[in-house]
C-alpha positions in Angstrom: -107.1 -18.6 -99.6 -104.5 -20.2 -97.2 -103.6 -23.9 -97.4 -101.5 -25.5 -94.7 -99.8 -28.8 -95.1 -100.1 -29.7 -91.4 -98.9 -32.3 -88.9 -101.2 -32.1 -85.9 -98.6 -33.7 -83.7 -96.0 -31.0 -84.4 -96.0 -27.9 -82.1 -94.6 -25.6 -84.8 -97.3 -26.7 -87.2 -100.0 -26.1 -84.6 -98.6 -22.7 -83.8 -98.6 -21.7 -87.5 -102.2 -23.0 -87.9 -103.3 -21.0 -84.8 -101.6 -17.8 -86.1 -103.3 -18.1 -89.5 -106.7 -18.5 -87.8 -105.9 -15.6 -85.4 -105.2 -13.4 -88.4 -108.8 -14.0 -89.6 -108.2 -16.7 -92.2 -110.0 -20.1 -92.5 -107.3 -22.2 -94.0 -107.7 -25.5 -95.8 -105.8 -28.0 -93.6 -104.2 -30.9 -95.3 -102.9 -33.7 -93.0 -100.1 -34.8 -95.3 -99.2 -37.7 -93.1 -102.7 -39.2 -93.8 -103.1 -37.8 -97.4 -99.6 -38.3 -98.6 -97.8 -36.4 -101.4 -97.4 -36.7 -105.1 -94.1 -36.1 -106.9 -95.6 -33.2 -108.8 -97.1 -31.6 -105.7 -93.8 -31.7 -103.9 -91.9 -30.2 -106.8 -94.5 -27.5 -107.2 -94.5 -26.5 -103.6 -90.7 -26.6 -103.3 -90.3 -24.5 -106.4 -92.9 -21.9 -105.2 -91.2 -21.8 -101.8 -87.7 -21.5 -103.2 -86.4 -24.5 -101.5 -84.7 -27.7 -102.7 -85.8 -31.2 -101.7 -82.7 -31.3 -99.5 -83.7 -28.1 -97.7 -87.2 -29.5 -97.1 -86.0 -32.9 -95.9 -86.9 -33.5 -92.3 -84.1 -35.5 -90.6 -85.1 -35.3 -86.9 -87.4 -38.2 -85.9 -87.5 -39.7 -89.4 -85.8 -42.5 -91.3 -83.9 -40.0 -93.5 -80.4 -41.2 -92.4 -81.2 -44.9 -92.5 -82.6 -44.4 -96.0 -79.4 -42.8 -97.1 -81.0 -39.4 -97.9 -78.3 -37.2 -96.4 -76.6 -35.8 -99.5 -78.9 -37.8 -101.9 -79.9 -36.3 -105.2 -83.2 -34.5 -105.6 -85.0 -37.3 -107.4 -84.1 -39.9 -104.7 -85.2 -37.4 -102.0 -88.5 -36.7 -103.7 -89.2 -40.4 -104.3 -88.5 -41.1 -100.6 -90.7 -38.2 -99.5 -93.6 -39.7 -101.6 -93.0 -43.1 -100.0 -92.6 -41.7 -96.5 -94.5 -38.4 -96.1 -93.0 -37.8 -92.7 -89.7 -36.9 -94.4 -91.1 -33.5 -95.5 -90.3 -30.6 -93.1 -93.4 -28.9 -91.8 -95.5 -26.9 -92.0 -95.7 -25.7 -95.6 -98.2 -22.8 -96.2 -99.6 -21.7 -99.5 -101.2 -18.2 -99.5 -102.0 -15.4 -101.9 -98.6 -13.9 -101.2 -96.7 -17.1 -101.9 -95.6 -20.4 -100.5 -93.3 -20.8 -97.5 -91.8 -23.6 -95.4 -92.8 -22.0 -92.1 -90.0 -23.2 -89.9 -89.3 -21.1 -87.9 -92.8 -19.9 -87.2 -91.8 -16.3 -88.0 -91.6 -17.2 -91.7 -95.4 -17.1 -91.7 -95.3 -13.3 -91.3 -94.2 -13.0 -94.9 -97.5 -14.5 -96.0 -99.9 -12.6 -93.7 
């Protein structure tokens, strides 16, 4: 089963979702901006994807800089991501072959 943590306003996220469907999968789509994150969920996804909170921090078009998150420690970054879901880079895809932050889109190929 594929799960995509999706932002429908993001063109990269839409492309990844389309490619998953074109490959014949019916993914579970989680609109994380609406549903939010838990601390444990983020830690689990980041660990499985092999990324740090800093690597998964979205800076572009977010309040990351004004919140002082550039260079912040992992706990502060995770806490801010829980409070402001937009701070998580997208899309994140969980699949039988693993979890990846699929930016760029080509990272999805590792999961198909």
